[in-house]
N, C-alpha and C positions, 0 to 999 in steps of 0.2 A: 827635189825639195832640199832646202838648206837645213843643216843640223840645228837642233834647238840649243839654247834659247834664241828666239828672234826678238829684235828690238825695232820699235816703230817710233820715230822721233817726230813730233809735231810741235810747232810753236804758235802762239797767239799774240798778235800785236794790236794794241789799241791805245787810244787817247782816253781822257777822263770822260768823254761823251762820244756817242755815235757807235758805229759798227766795229766789229772785231775782224781782223784778217787772220785766217788760219792758214798756216803754211807747213808744207812738208817738202823735203828735197825732191826735185825733179817732178813735182806735181803742180797743177794749177792751184792758185790761191782760192780759198772759199771765204766769202764774206758772210758773217753771221751777226745776229743781234738777238736780244731777248725775244721770246715769242709774244704775240699779242696778249696772251693770258697774264704776262708779267709786265705789260705796258710797252712792249716793243712794237715795231711796225709790222704791217701785213706784208706778205710776199717775200720773206727772207728766211733763209735757213737759220735755225737756232741750235744750241747744244741739244735740246730735247728732240728736235726733228732729226738731227744727225745721228743721235743714238738709236732711235727707232729705225732709221734708214739702214744703219749698220746691221740690225737684226734681220731685216728683209733681205738685204744684199747677201749676208753671210749664209742665210738659209738656202737661197737659190744656188750659191756657189757650192755649198755642202751637198745639196741635192745632185748637182752635176757630177760631183766626185763619187758619191755613193751609187748613183744610178749607173755610172760608167763602170765601176767596179762590179756591180751586180748584173751588168749587161741588160739593163732595163731600157727599152726603147720608149721615148716620149717625144712629143713635138712642141709642147709649150707649157710653161708654168707661169701662173699669175699669183704673186705673193703680196699680201697686204699685211703689214704689221701695225698694230694699234697699241701704243703705250699708254697705260693708265697711271697718271701722276696724282698722288694723293698725299695728304698729311698723315704722318705716323708718329709714334712716340719718339722716333729718331729724327724727325723733321720731314720735309717734303722728299719723296722718293718715288720711283716707279714701282708700284706694288704688283702690277701684272702687265704682261705683254701678250697680246693675242695675235697669233700668227695664222692668218687665214690663207690657205693655199688651195688653188685649183690646178690640178695637173692633168694635162691632156695626153692620152696615150693612143696609139693606133688602134683602129677597130679590131676587135678580137683579142685585145691584150688582157692580161691578168690583173684586174682591178684590185683584188685583195693583196697581191704581191706588191703592186705599186703603192698601195696604202701603207704597207709595212716599210717600204723604202722611204716614204715620206716621214714616218715616225722615227726611223733610224737617222734620217737627216736632221730632224729636230734634236734628237738625243746627242748628235755629234757636232752640232753647230757651236763653234768656239765662242762666239759672241754671247749667245744665250747661256752657255755654260759659265760665262764670266759674270753674269748678273745675279743679284740677290732676288730679283723679281720672280714671281710665279710665271711660268711660261705655259700658255694654253694653245694647243695646236687644233685648229679647225680645218681638217683636210677633206678634200673632195677629189675624186678621180673620175674623169669623164673620157669617153671614147669618141674619136672623131675619124 
């Protein structure tokens, strides 16, 4: 790992109408638009969906690291993040993010230990730690 601080540079290019092209060095461009809730088109990434995607992605990557360090064997994780955008006294903001996780461990595994590792992963996720929103973890461990 590189020493801190880390910097991530992203640019957004747009005209006065239409989509936005989001760019970062050595990555594929992402085309985004406002979500349908704000009058944008269906079927495109938006800043809102990208933010919620970052939560789910970061949770899974954090779980990998925590599980590896804890020597927890698992076979699959399915993580769905739901961001709740609402009006507040400070304007529109994500007031809550629900992280629903189903972790599959091998038969005979320690479900209670796996659940603790899921909770530790949520606690250590740098994206959720960077948000003002309440974070709610809905975790399930199954054996297969």
